[in-house]
PyMOL Python script that loads the backbone (N, CA, C, O; Angstrom):
from pymol import cmd

cmd.read_pdbstr("""\
ATOM      1  N   MET A   1       6.345   1.850   7.948  1.00  0.00           N
ATOM      2  CA  MET A   1       5.928   1.571   9.294  1.00  0.00           C
ATOM      3  C   MET A   1       4.424   1.825   9.407  1.00  0.00           C
ATOM      4  O   MET A   1       3.933   2.888   9.026  1.00  0.00           O
ATOM      5  N   LYS A   2       3.719   0.862   9.923  1.00  0.00           N
ATOM      6  CA  LYS A   2       2.279   1.012  10.093  1.00  0.00           C
ATOM      7  C   LYS A   2       1.994   1.765  11.379  1.00  0.00           C
ATOM      8  O   LYS A   2       2.746   1.688  12.350  1.00  0.00           O
ATOM      9  N   LYS A   3       0.881   2.500  11.360  1.00  0.00           N
ATOM     10  CA  LYS A   3       0.477   3.291  12.504  1.00  0.00           C
ATOM     11  C   LYS A   3      -0.991   3.016  12.791  1.00  0.00           C
ATOM     12  O   LYS A   3      -1.804   2.962  11.869  1.00  0.00           O
ATOM     13  N   LYS A   4      -1.331   2.845  14.042  1.00  0.00           N
ATOM     14  CA  LYS A   4      -2.716   2.599  14.433  1.00  0.00           C
ATOM     15  C   LYS A   4      -3.464   3.927  14.452  1.00  0.00           C
ATOM     16  O   LYS A   4      -2.966   4.930  14.965  1.00  0.00           O
ATOM     17  N   ILE A   5      -4.682   3.916  13.878  1.00  0.00           N
ATOM     18  CA  ILE A   5      -5.513   5.121  13.866  1.00  0.00           C
ATOM     19  C   ILE A   5      -6.898   4.764  14.389  1.00  0.00           C
ATOM     20  O   ILE A   5      -7.272   3.593  14.454  1.00  0.00           O
ATOM     21  N   GLY A   6      -7.635   5.772  14.752  1.00  0.00           N
ATOM     22  CA  GLY A   6      -9.036   5.602  15.128  1.00  0.00           C
ATOM     23  C   GLY A   6      -9.867   6.512  14.253  1.00  0.00           C
ATOM     24  O   GLY A   6      -9.455   7.633  13.955  1.00  0.00           O
ATOM     25  N   THR A   7     -11.032   6.047  13.835  1.00  0.00           N
ATOM     26  CA  THR A   7     -11.877   6.864  12.982  1.00  0.00           C
ATOM     27  C   THR A   7     -13.334   6.477  13.174  1.00  0.00           C
ATOM     28  O   THR A   7     -13.636   5.454  13.788  1.00  0.00           O
ATOM     29  N   VAL A   8     -14.221   7.286  12.654  1.00  0.00           N
ATOM     30  CA  VAL A   8     -15.654   7.035  12.722  1.00  0.00           C
ATOM     31  C   VAL A   8     -16.166   7.013  11.289  1.00  0.00           C
ATOM     32  O   VAL A   8     -15.822   7.878  10.483  1.00  0.00           O
ATOM     33  N   MET A   9     -17.002   6.000  10.972  1.00  0.00           N
ATOM     34  CA  MET A   9     -17.594   5.929   9.637  1.00  0.00           C
ATOM     35  C   MET A   9     -18.999   5.372   9.737  1.00  0.00           C
ATOM     36  O   MET A   9     -19.400   4.838  10.771  1.00  0.00           O
ATOM     37  N   GLU A  10     -19.733   5.501   8.665  1.00  0.00           N
ATOM     38  CA  GLU A  10     -21.091   4.974   8.611  1.00  0.00           C
ATOM     39  C   GLU A  10     -21.063   3.465   8.817  1.00  0.00           C
ATOM     40  O   GLU A  10     -20.195   2.772   8.286  1.00  0.00           O
ATOM     41  N   ALA A  11     -22.017   2.965   9.590  1.00  0.00           N
ATOM     42  CA  ALA A  11     -22.060   1.539   9.921  1.00  0.00           C
ATOM     43  C   ALA A  11     -22.179   0.672   8.672  1.00  0.00           C
ATOM     44  O   ALA A  11     -21.539  -0.376   8.586  1.00  0.00           O
ATOM     45  N   ASP A  12     -22.995   1.098   7.698  1.00  0.00           N
ATOM     46  CA  ASP A  12     -23.180   0.281   6.497  1.00  0.00           C
ATOM     47  C   ASP A  12     -21.904   0.203   5.660  1.00  0.00           C
ATOM     48  O   ASP A  12     -21.649  -0.813   5.014  1.00  0.00           O
ATOM     49  N   VAL A  13     -21.107   1.263   5.668  1.00  0.00           N
ATOM     50  CA  VAL A  13     -19.832   1.242   4.945  1.00  0.00           C
ATOM     51  C   VAL A  13     -18.884   0.250   5.606  1.00  0.00           C
ATOM     52  O   VAL A  13     -18.192  -0.510   4.929  1.00  0.00           O
ATOM     53  N   LEU A  14     -18.861   0.267   6.924  1.00  0.00           N
ATOM     54  CA  LEU A  14     -18.007  -0.660   7.659  1.00  0.00           C
ATOM     55  C   LEU A  14     -18.432  -2.106   7.424  1.00  0.00           C
ATOM     56  O   LEU A  14     -17.585  -2.986   7.265  1.00  0.00           O
ATOM     57  N   VAL A  15     -19.740  -2.354   7.400  1.00  0.00           N
ATOM     58  CA  VAL A  15     -20.245  -3.711   7.138  1.00  0.00           C
ATOM     59  C   VAL A  15     -19.788  -4.177   5.759  1.00  0.00           C
ATOM     60  O   VAL A  15     -19.311  -5.302   5.608  1.00  0.00           O
ATOM     61  N   GLU A  16     -19.935  -3.311   4.750  1.00  0.00           N
ATOM     62  CA  GLU A  16     -19.504  -3.680   3.394  1.00  0.00           C
ATOM     63  C   GLU A  16     -18.013  -3.965   3.336  1.00  0.00           C
ATOM     64  O   GLU A  16     -17.579  -4.917   2.688  1.00  0.00           O
ATOM     65  N   ALA A  17     -17.235  -3.139   4.012  1.00  0.00           N
ATOM     66  CA  ALA A  17     -15.780  -3.333   4.015  1.00  0.00           C
ATOM     67  C   ALA A  17     -15.414  -4.648   4.692  1.00  0.00           C
ATOM     68  O   ALA A  17     -14.537  -5.368   4.215  1.00  0.00           O
ATOM     69  N   LYS A  18     -16.074  -4.965   5.794  1.00  0.00           N
ATOM     70  CA  LYS A  18     -15.807  -6.229   6.494  1.00  0.00           C
ATOM     71  C   LYS A  18     -16.202  -7.426   5.633  1.00  0.00           C
ATOM     72  O   LYS A  18     -15.492  -8.431   5.596  1.00  0.00           O
ATOM     73  N   GLU A  19     -17.338  -7.315   4.942  1.00  0.00           N
ATOM     74  CA  GLU A  19     -17.778  -8.405   4.062  1.00  0.00           C
ATOM     75  C   GLU A  19     -16.776  -8.625   2.934  1.00  0.00           C
ATOM     76  O   GLU A  19     -16.443  -9.762   2.598  1.00  0.00           O
ATOM     77  N   ARG A  20     -16.309  -7.545   2.365  1.00  0.00           N
ATOM     78  CA  ARG A  20     -15.332  -7.670   1.273  1.00  0.00           C
ATOM     79  C   ARG A  20     -14.030  -8.273   1.778  1.00  0.00           C
ATOM     80  O   ARG A  20     -13.443  -9.129   1.116  1.00  0.00           O
ATOM     81  N   ALA A  21     -13.580  -7.836   2.933  1.00  0.00           N
ATOM     82  CA  ALA A  21     -12.358  -8.388   3.518  1.00  0.00           C
ATOM     83  C   ALA A  21     -12.513  -9.891   3.733  1.00  0.00           C
ATOM     84  O   ALA A  21     -11.593 -10.659   3.454  1.00  0.00           O
ATOM     85  N   ALA A  22     -13.671 -10.307   4.227  1.00  0.00           N
ATOM     86  CA  ALA A  22     -13.916 -11.733   4.461  1.00  0.00           C
ATOM     87  C   ALA A  22     -13.937 -12.504   3.143  1.00  0.00           C
ATOM     88  O   ALA A  22     -13.349 -13.581   3.042  1.00  0.00           O
ATOM     89  N   ARG A  23     -14.617 -11.950   2.128  1.00  0.00           N
ATOM     90  CA  ARG A  23     -14.684 -12.618   0.813  1.00  0.00           C
ATOM     91  C   ARG A  23     -13.301 -12.802   0.213  1.00  0.00           C
ATOM     92  O   ARG A  23     -13.006 -13.833  -0.390  1.00  0.00           O
ATOM     93  N   GLU A  24     -12.454 -11.791   0.385  1.00  0.00           N
ATOM     94  CA  GLU A  24     -11.121 -11.822  -0.222  1.00  0.00           C
ATOM     95  C   GLU A  24     -10.070 -12.442   0.689  1.00  0.00           C
ATOM     96  O   GLU A  24      -8.914 -12.599   0.295  1.00  0.00           O
ATOM     97  N   GLY A  25     -10.472 -12.795   1.909  1.00  0.00           N
ATOM     98  CA  GLY A  25      -9.520 -13.385   2.845  1.00  0.00           C
ATOM     99  C   GLY A  25      -8.416 -12.417   3.235  1.00  0.00           C
ATOM    100  O   GLY A  25      -7.263 -12.811   3.409  1.00  0.00           O
ATOM    101  N   ARG A  26      -8.776 -11.152   3.370  1.00  0.00           N
ATOM    102  CA  ARG A  26      -7.801 -10.107   3.691  1.00  0.00           C
ATOM    103  C   ARG A  26      -8.192  -9.416   4.989  1.00  0.00           C
ATOM    104  O   ARG A  26      -9.328  -9.527   5.452  1.00  0.00           O
ATOM    105  N   ALA A  27      -7.252  -8.713   5.557  1.00  0.00           N
ATOM    106  CA  ALA A  27      -7.524  -7.941   6.767  1.00  0.00           C
ATOM    107  C   ALA A  27      -8.322  -6.685   6.412  1.00  0.00           C
ATOM    108  O   ALA A  27      -8.135  -6.097   5.348  1.00  0.00           O
ATOM    109  N   LEU A  28      -9.208  -6.289   7.313  1.00  0.00           N
ATOM    110  CA  LEU A  28      -9.988  -5.070   7.118  1.00  0.00           C
ATOM    111  C   LEU A  28      -9.065  -3.866   6.915  1.00  0.00           C
ATOM    112  O   LEU A  28      -9.342  -3.007   6.078  1.00  0.00           O
ATOM    113  N   ALA A  29      -7.991  -3.804   7.663  1.00  0.00           N
ATOM    114  CA  ALA A  29      -7.042  -2.691   7.532  1.00  0.00           C
ATOM    115  C   ALA A  29      -6.485  -2.606   6.113  1.00  0.00           C
ATOM    116  O   ALA A  29      -6.278  -1.507   5.597  1.00  0.00           O
ATOM    117  N   ASP A  30      -6.240  -3.754   5.475  1.00  0.00           N
ATOM    118  CA  ASP A  30      -5.718  -3.750   4.102  1.00  0.00           C
ATOM    119  C   ASP A  30      -6.757  -3.211   3.122  1.00  0.00           C
ATOM    120  O   ASP A  30      -6.417  -2.475   2.196  1.00  0.00           O
ATOM    121  N   ILE A  31      -8.015  -3.575   3.323  1.00  0.00           N
ATOM    122  CA  ILE A  31      -9.095  -3.081   2.458  1.00  0.00           C
ATOM    123  C   ILE A  31      -9.200  -1.560   2.583  1.00  0.00           C
ATOM    124  O   ILE A  31      -9.284  -0.855   1.577  1.00  0.00           O
ATOM    125  N   ILE A  32      -9.196  -1.063   3.810  1.00  0.00           N
ATOM    126  CA  ILE A  32      -9.304   0.380   4.041  1.00  0.00           C
ATOM    127  C   ILE A  32      -8.080   1.104   3.486  1.00  0.00           C
ATOM    128  O   ILE A  32      -8.216   2.169   2.884  1.00  0.00           O
ATOM    129  N   GLN A  33      -6.901   0.548   3.678  1.00  0.00           N
ATOM    130  CA  GLN A  33      -5.680   1.173   3.160  1.00  0.00           C
ATOM    131  C   GLN A  33      -5.709   1.235   1.638  1.00  0.00           C
ATOM    132  O   GLN A  33      -5.366   2.268   1.063  1.00  0.00           O
ATOM    133  N   ASP A  34      -6.110   0.152   0.974  1.00  0.00           N
ATOM    134  CA  ASP A  34      -6.196   0.158  -0.488  1.00  0.00           C
ATOM    135  C   ASP A  34      -7.183   1.216  -0.972  1.00  0.00           C
ATOM    136  O   ASP A  34      -6.912   1.925  -1.941  1.00  0.00           O
ATOM    137  N   ALA A  35      -8.330   1.321  -0.295  1.00  0.00           N
ATOM    138  CA  ALA A  35      -9.335   2.312  -0.683  1.00  0.00           C
ATOM    139  C   ALA A  35      -8.787   3.730  -0.530  1.00  0.00           C
ATOM    140  O   ALA A  35      -9.027   4.584  -1.383  1.00  0.00           O
ATOM    141  N   LEU A  36      -8.063   3.980   0.536  1.00  0.00           N
ATOM    142  CA  LEU A  36      -7.498   5.308   0.770  1.00  0.00           C
ATOM    143  C   LEU A  36      -6.414   5.636  -0.254  1.00  0.00           C
ATOM    144  O   LEU A  36      -6.349   6.760  -0.752  1.00  0.00           O
ATOM    145  N   ILE A  37      -5.574   4.672  -0.564  1.00  0.00           N
ATOM    146  CA  ILE A  37      -4.536   4.885  -1.582  1.00  0.00           C
ATOM    147  C   ILE A  37      -5.178   5.201  -2.930  1.00  0.00           C
ATOM    148  O   ILE A  37      -4.756   6.131  -3.617  1.00  0.00           O
ATOM    149  N   ASN A  38      -6.203   4.424  -3.309  1.00  0.00           N
ATOM    150  CA  ASN A  38      -6.895   4.681  -4.578  1.00  0.00           C
ATOM    151  C   ASN A  38      -7.516   6.068  -4.591  1.00  0.00           C
ATOM    152  O   ASN A  38      -7.443   6.770  -5.600  1.00  0.00           O
ATOM    153  N   TYR A  39      -8.121   6.468  -3.489  1.00  0.00           N
ATOM    154  CA  TYR A  39      -8.730   7.794  -3.397  1.00  0.00           C
ATOM    155  C   TYR A  39      -7.678   8.891  -3.554  1.00  0.00           C
ATOM    156  O   TYR A  39      -7.895   9.864  -4.277  1.00  0.00           O
ATOM    157  N   LEU A  40      -6.557   8.736  -2.887  1.00  0.00           N
ATOM    158  CA  LEU A  40      -5.513   9.759  -2.934  1.00  0.00           C
ATOM    159  C   LEU A  40      -4.891   9.895  -4.319  1.00  0.00           C
ATOM    160  O   LEU A  40      -4.472  10.991  -4.694  1.00  0.00           O
ATOM    161  N   HIS A  41      -4.821   8.818  -5.084  1.00  0.00           N
ATOM    162  CA  HIS A  41      -4.214   8.862  -6.414  1.00  0.00           C
ATOM    163  C   HIS A  41      -5.226   9.138  -7.515  1.00  0.00           C
ATOM    164  O   HIS A  41      -4.842   9.406  -8.653  1.00  0.00           O
ATOM    165  N   GLU A  42      -6.508   9.077  -7.193  1.00  0.00           N
ATOM    166  CA  GLU A  42      -7.563   9.289  -8.180  1.00  0.00           C
ATOM    167  C   GLU A  42      -7.487  10.675  -8.802  1.00  0.00           C
ATOM    168  O   GLU A  42      -7.663  10.819 -10.012  1.00  0.00           O
ATOM    169  N   GLU A  43      -7.228  11.690  -7.998  1.00  0.00           N
ATOM    170  CA  GLU A  43      -7.180  13.064  -8.499  1.00  0.00           C
ATOM    171  C   GLU A  43      -6.069  13.237  -9.529  1.00  0.00           C
ATOM    172  O   GLU A  43      -6.247  13.941 -10.523  1.00  0.00           O
ATOM    173  N   ILE A  44      -4.938  12.605  -9.298  1.00  0.00           N
ATOM    174  CA  ILE A  44      -3.818  12.683 -10.240  1.00  0.00           C
ATOM    175  C   ILE A  44      -4.215  12.049 -11.567  1.00  0.00           C
ATOM    176  O   ILE A  44      -3.990  12.630 -12.629  1.00  0.00           O
ATOM    177  N   ALA A  45      -4.803  10.858 -11.508  1.00  0.00           N
ATOM    178  CA  ALA A  45      -5.214  10.163 -12.729  1.00  0.00           C
ATOM    179  C   ALA A  45      -6.288  10.955 -13.462  1.00  0.00           C
ATOM    180  O   ALA A  45      -6.263  11.044 -14.689  1.00  0.00           O
ATOM    181  N   ARG A  46      -7.233  11.531 -12.720  1.00  0.00           N
ATOM    182  CA  ARG A  46      -8.294  12.318 -13.345  1.00  0.00           C
ATOM    183  C   ARG A  46      -7.691  13.537 -14.033  1.00  0.00           C
ATOM    184  O   ARG A  46      -8.123  13.903 -15.126  1.00  0.00           O
ATOM    185  N   GLY A  47      -6.702  14.170 -13.413  1.00  0.00           N
ATOM    186  CA  GLY A  47      -6.048  15.323 -14.024  1.00  0.00           C
ATOM    187  C   GLY A  47      -5.359  14.951 -15.319  1.00  0.00           C
ATOM    188  O   GLY A  47      -5.407  15.710 -16.287  1.00  0.00           O
ATOM    189  N   ASP A  48      -4.712  13.784 -15.353  1.00  0.00           N
ATOM    190  CA  ASP A  48      -4.073  13.313 -16.580  1.00  0.00           C
ATOM    191  C   ASP A  48      -5.116  13.086 -17.669  1.00  0.00           C
ATOM    192  O   ASP A  48      -4.889  13.436 -18.827  1.00  0.00           O
ATOM    193  N   ALA A  49      -6.245  12.510 -17.311  1.00  0.00           N
ATOM    194  CA  ALA A  49      -7.302  12.248 -18.287  1.00  0.00           C
ATOM    195  C   ALA A  49      -7.879  13.553 -18.821  1.00  0.00           C
ATOM    196  O   ALA A  49      -8.159  13.663 -20.015  1.00  0.00           O
ATOM    197  N   VAL A  50      -8.057  14.535 -17.955  1.00  0.00           N
ATOM    198  CA  VAL A  50      -8.578  15.834 -18.388  1.00  0.00           C
ATOM    199  C   VAL A  50      -7.594  16.509 -19.338  1.00  0.00           C
ATOM    200  O   VAL A  50      -8.001  17.069 -20.356  1.00  0.00           O
ATOM    201  N   ARG A  51      -6.300  16.460 -19.011  1.00  0.00           N
ATOM    202  CA  ARG A  51      -5.291  17.050 -19.906  1.00  0.00           C
ATOM    203  C   ARG A  51      -5.284  16.344 -21.266  1.00  0.00           C
ATOM    204  O   ARG A  51      -5.148  16.999 -22.300  1.00  0.00           O
ATOM    205  N   ALA A  52      -5.427  15.028 -21.272  1.00  0.00           N
ATOM    206  CA  ALA A  52      -5.466  14.286 -22.535  1.00  0.00           C
ATOM    207  C   ALA A  52      -6.690  14.691 -23.344  1.00  0.00           C
ATOM    208  O   ALA A  52      -6.607  14.865 -24.560  1.00  0.00           O
ATOM    209  N   CYS A  53      -7.812  14.837 -22.674  1.00  0.00           N
ATOM    210  CA  CYS A  53      -9.044  15.248 -23.358  1.00  0.00           C
ATOM    211  C   CYS A  53      -8.902  16.666 -23.911  1.00  0.00           C
ATOM    212  O   CYS A  53      -9.300  16.939 -25.044  1.00  0.00           O
ATOM    213  N   ASP A  54      -8.335  17.564 -23.107  1.00  0.00           N
ATOM    214  CA  ASP A  54      -8.115  18.939 -23.580  1.00  0.00           C
ATOM    215  C   ASP A  54      -7.211  18.961 -24.807  1.00  0.00           C
ATOM    216  O   ASP A  54      -7.470  19.692 -25.763  1.00  0.00           O
ATOM    217  N   LYS A  55      -6.151  18.158 -24.778  1.00  0.00           N
ATOM    218  CA  LYS A  55      -5.229  18.090 -25.917  1.00  0.00           C
ATOM    219  C   LYS A  55      -5.962  17.585 -27.153  1.00  0.00           C
ATOM    220  O   LYS A  55      -5.798  18.123 -28.248  1.00  0.00           O
ATOM    221  N   PHE A  56      -6.764  16.555 -26.968  1.00  0.00           N
ATOM    222  CA  PHE A  56      -7.487  15.961 -28.087  1.00  0.00           C
ATOM    223  C   PHE A  56      -8.507  16.940 -28.665  1.00  0.00           C
ATOM    224  O   PHE A  56      -8.669  17.031 -29.882  1.00  0.00           O
ATOM    225  N   CYS A  57      -9.195  17.672 -27.783  1.00  0.00           N
ATOM    226  CA  CYS A  57     -10.278  18.559 -28.220  1.00  0.00           C
ATOM    227  C   CYS A  57      -9.794  19.950 -28.636  1.00  0.00           C
ATOM    228  O   CYS A  57     -10.587  20.743 -29.145  1.00  0.00           O
ATOM    229  N   SER A  58      -8.524  20.261 -28.433  1.00  0.00           N
ATOM    230  CA  SER A  58      -8.033  21.611 -28.696  1.00  0.00           C
ATOM    231  C   SER A  58      -7.801  21.900 -30.175  1.00  0.00           C
ATOM    232  O   SER A  58      -7.620  23.055 -30.560  1.00  0.00           O
ATOM    233  N   HIS A  59      -7.804  20.878 -30.992  1.00  0.00           N
ATOM    234  CA  HIS A  59      -7.561  21.078 -32.422  1.00  0.00           C
ATOM    235  C   HIS A  59      -8.827  21.584 -33.099  1.00  0.00           C
ATOM    236  O   HIS A  59      -9.912  21.033 -32.912  1.00  0.00           O
ATOM    237  N   GLY A  60      -8.671  22.646 -33.890  1.00  0.00           N
ATOM    238  CA  GLY A  60      -9.814  23.232 -34.568  1.00  0.00           C
ATOM    239  C   GLY A  60     -10.267  22.440 -35.779  1.00  0.00           C
ATOM    240  O   GLY A  60     -11.402  22.591 -36.231  1.00  0.00           O
ATOM    241  N   SER A  61      -9.402  21.606 -36.303  1.00  0.00           N
ATOM    242  CA  SER A  61      -9.768  20.831 -37.488  1.00  0.00           C
ATOM    243  C   SER A  61      -9.531  19.354 -37.214  1.00  0.00           C
ATOM    244  O   SER A  61      -9.081  18.962 -36.137  1.00  0.00           O
ATOM    245  N   ALA A  62      -9.842  18.562 -38.201  1.00  0.00           N
ATOM    246  CA  ALA A  62      -9.673  17.115 -38.053  1.00  0.00           C
ATOM    247  C   ALA A  62      -8.203  16.778 -37.816  1.00  0.00           C
ATOM    248  O   ALA A  62      -7.315  17.377 -38.423  1.00  0.00           O
ATOM    249  N   LEU A  63      -7.963  15.846 -36.956  1.00  0.00           N
ATOM    250  CA  LEU A  63      -6.591  15.424 -36.665  1.00  0.00           C
ATOM    251  C   LEU A  63      -6.095  14.472 -37.742  1.00  0.00           C
ATOM    252  O   LEU A  63      -6.865  13.669 -38.269  1.00  0.00           O
ATOM    253  N   PRO A  64      -4.821  14.559 -38.067  1.00  0.00           N
ATOM    254  CA  PRO A  64      -4.249  13.571 -38.982  1.00  0.00           C
ATOM    255  C   PRO A  64      -4.292  12.189 -38.318  1.00  0.00           C
ATOM    256  O   PRO A  64      -4.190  12.078 -37.096  1.00  0.00           O
ATOM    257  N   LEU A  65      -4.442  11.152 -39.121  1.00  0.00           N
ATOM    258  CA  LEU A  65      -4.526   9.791 -38.589  1.00  0.00           C
ATOM    259  C   LEU A  65      -3.318   9.436 -37.728  1.00  0.00           C
ATOM    260  O   LEU A  65      -3.460   8.749 -36.717  1.00  0.00           O
ATOM    261  N   GLN A  66      -2.146   9.891 -38.114  1.00  0.00           N
ATOM    262  CA  GLN A  66      -0.941   9.591 -37.339  1.00  0.00           C
ATOM    263  C   GLN A  66      -1.048  10.164 -35.922  1.00  0.00           C
ATOM    264  O   GLN A  66      -0.678   9.504 -34.952  1.00  0.00           O
ATOM    265  N   GLU A  67      -1.554  11.388 -35.810  1.00  0.00           N
ATOM    266  CA  GLU A  67      -1.688  11.997 -34.480  1.00  0.00           C
ATOM    267  C   GLU A  67      -2.759  11.287 -33.654  1.00  0.00           C
ATOM    268  O   GLU A  67      -2.599  11.129 -32.443  1.00  0.00           O
ATOM    269  N   ILE A  68      -3.832  10.864 -34.286  1.00  0.00           N
ATOM    270  CA  ILE A  68      -4.863  10.093 -33.579  1.00  0.00           C
ATOM    271  C   ILE A  68      -4.264   8.799 -33.047  1.00  0.00           C
ATOM    272  O   ILE A  68      -4.507   8.424 -31.900  1.00  0.00           O
ATOM    273  N   ASP A  69      -3.480   8.114 -33.880  1.00  0.00           N
ATOM    274  CA  ASP A  69      -2.825   6.873 -33.438  1.00  0.00           C
ATOM    275  C   ASP A  69      -1.897   7.130 -32.255  1.00  0.00           C
ATOM    276  O   ASP A  69      -1.865   6.342 -31.310  1.00  0.00           O
ATOM    277  N   GLU A  70      -1.143   8.228 -32.300  1.00  0.00           N
ATOM    278  CA  GLU A  70      -0.231   8.556 -31.193  1.00  0.00           C
ATOM    279  C   GLU A  70      -1.005   8.797 -29.899  1.00  0.00           C
ATOM    280  O   GLU A  70      -0.599   8.341 -28.830  1.00  0.00           O
ATOM    281  N   ILE A  71      -2.111   9.510 -30.004  1.00  0.00           N
ATOM    282  CA  ILE A  71      -2.926   9.791 -28.818  1.00  0.00           C
ATOM    283  C   ILE A  71      -3.520   8.504 -28.259  1.00  0.00           C
ATOM    284  O   ILE A  71      -3.534   8.294 -27.046  1.00  0.00           O
ATOM    285  N   LEU A  72      -4.009   7.648 -29.146  1.00  0.00           N
ATOM    286  CA  LEU A  72      -4.610   6.394 -28.693  1.00  0.00           C
ATOM    287  C   LEU A  72      -3.588   5.467 -28.054  1.00  0.00           C
ATOM    288  O   LEU A  72      -3.925   4.705 -27.148  1.00  0.00           O
ATOM    289  N   GLN A  73      -2.351   5.523 -28.510  1.00  0.00           N
ATOM    290  CA  GLN A  73      -1.321   4.642 -27.960  1.00  0.00           C
ATOM    291  C   GLN A  73      -0.723   5.193 -26.674  1.00  0.00           C
ATOM    292  O   GLN A  73      -0.089   4.454 -25.921  1.00  0.00           O
ATOM    293  N   GLU A  74      -0.915   6.465 -26.418  1.00  0.00           N
ATOM    294  CA  GLU A  74      -0.379   7.090 -25.219  1.00  0.00           C
ATOM    295  C   GLU A  74      -1.232   6.667 -24.024  1.00  0.00           C
ATOM    296  O   GLU A  74      -2.448   6.857 -24.029  1.00  0.00           O
ATOM    297  N   ASP A  75      -0.608   6.105 -23.022  1.00  0.00           N
ATOM    298  CA  ASP A  75      -1.347   5.663 -21.845  1.00  0.00           C
ATOM    299  C   ASP A  75      -1.258   6.736 -20.770  1.00  0.00           C
ATOM    300  O   ASP A  75      -0.366   6.708 -19.922  1.00  0.00           O
ATOM    301  N   MET A  76      -2.178   7.667 -20.811  1.00  0.00           N
ATOM    302  CA  MET A  76      -2.151   8.801 -19.887  1.00  0.00           C
ATOM    303  C   MET A  76      -2.480   8.401 -18.457  1.00  0.00           C
ATOM    304  O   MET A  76      -2.128   9.126 -17.527  1.00  0.00           O
ATOM    305  N   LEU A  77      -3.146   7.267 -18.255  1.00  0.00           N
ATOM    306  CA  LEU A  77      -3.566   6.882 -16.912  1.00  0.00           C
ATOM    307  C   LEU A  77      -2.608   5.901 -16.262  1.00  0.00           C
ATOM    308  O   LEU A  77      -2.865   5.430 -15.154  1.00  0.00           O
ATOM    309  N   ALA A  78      -1.504   5.584 -16.934  1.00  0.00           N
ATOM    310  CA  ALA A  78      -0.530   4.654 -16.341  1.00  0.00           C
ATOM    311  C   ALA A  78       0.148   5.331 -15.161  1.00  0.00           C
ATOM    312  O   ALA A  78       0.421   6.532 -15.179  1.00  0.00           O
ATOM    313  N   SER A  79       0.410   4.542 -14.148  1.00  0.00           N
ATOM    314  CA  SER A  79       1.080   5.133 -12.984  1.00  0.00           C
ATOM    315  C   SER A  79       2.531   4.770 -12.955  1.00  0.00           C
ATOM    316  O   SER A  79       3.252   5.180 -12.046  1.00  0.00           O
TER     317      SER A  79
END
""", "prot")
cmd.dss("prot")
cmd.show_as("cartoon", "prot")
cmd.util.cbc("prot")
cmd.orient("prot")
């Protein structure tokens, strides 16, 4: 269920959002909603990437090729 909200933002940000909505033939509300969804999920994806980096960097010696292949094939940022 959609809900109407009111908010205040910088005029130049609103202009850019309106221009993008017009270019894409979409409603401004859809552009803002997509941006908010991406922002809210960004932290989760960043945390996954940090954990993958920590796992990769935690080894004191060279990784076996098989383990490198497994890490490269693992899609940590998939939702």
